[in-house]
SEMIDO-605507 format. One line per 4 residues: their letters; for each residue y, z, x of C-alpha. Coordinates in Angstrom, 2 decimals. Each point is the difference from the previous one (the first is absolute). Layout:
<atoms>
a) Y Z X | ... $
</atoms>
This chain:
<atoms>
mstm) -57.24 -12.67 29.74 | 2.36 2.82 -0.18 | -0.80 3.39 -1.73 | 2.57 1.03 -2.63 $
epvl) 0.96 3.79 -0.33 | -1.29 0.84 -3.52 | 3.11 0.76 -2.50 | -2.06 2.46 -2.22 $
lrvp) -1.94 2.77 1.76 | -3.06 2.05 -1.51 | 0.58 3.68 0.19 | -2.52 0.54 2.60 $
evaq) 1.56 -2.74 2.05 | 3.64 2.19 -0.67 | -1.96 3.13 0.92 | -0.90 -1.40 3.67 $
llni) 3.37 -1.66 0.40 | 1.74 3.12 -0.33 | -2.82 2.19 1.85 | -0.76 2.49 -3.24 $
grtr) -2.48 0.16 -2.89 | -0.62 -1.82 -3.02 | 0.64 2.75 -2.01 | 3.34 0.39 1.77 $
vydl) 1.02 -3.31 -0.63 | -0.68 0.70 -3.93 | 2.11 2.81 -0.21 | 2.73 -1.94 1.74 $
irtg) -0.65 -2.86 -2.99 | 0.24 2.40 -2.90 | 3.22 1.83 1.52 | 1.84 -3.07 0.36 $
elvs) 0.40 -0.16 3.64 | -2.03 -2.79 0.44 | -0.25 -3.02 -2.52 | -2.66 -1.77 -0.93 $
vkvf) -1.22 -2.21 -2.51 | -3.25 -0.68 -2.04 | -1.61 -3.69 0.57 | -3.03 -0.33 -2.67 $
gsrr) -0.38 3.79 -0.19 | -0.44 0.60 3.90 | 3.53 1.58 1.64 | 1.33 -1.61 2.94 $
vprs) 3.18 0.98 2.05 | 2.88 -2.89 0.71 | 0.19 0.27 3.79 | 3.87 -0.55 -0.88 $
alda) -0.58 3.84 -1.85 | -1.98 1.21 3.40 | 2.77 -0.86 2.48 | 2.68 1.66 -2.27 $
yvas) -2.14 3.19 -0.13 | 0.03 -0.19 3.85 | 3.65 -0.56 -0.27 | 0.65 2.69 -2.02 $
liee) -2.00 2.50 2.12 | 1.90 -1.11 3.02 | 3.53 0.23 -1.61 | -1.09 4.00 -1.18 $
va) 0.14 0.77 3.97 | 2.79 -2.21 1.29 $
</atoms>
């Protein structure tokens, strides 16, 4: 049995992965720094958008 990584993450999952609070994740979404989508009224962050956000943070310091 293989475990697949989710394609869409819930806000609390993103917060945990980034080690920040949920409110800050919503701030990042609101400002457009982190892309999100709505699925049946629930906010989700594509894993690819999370990876792109982290990459942009790394580029800022490079």
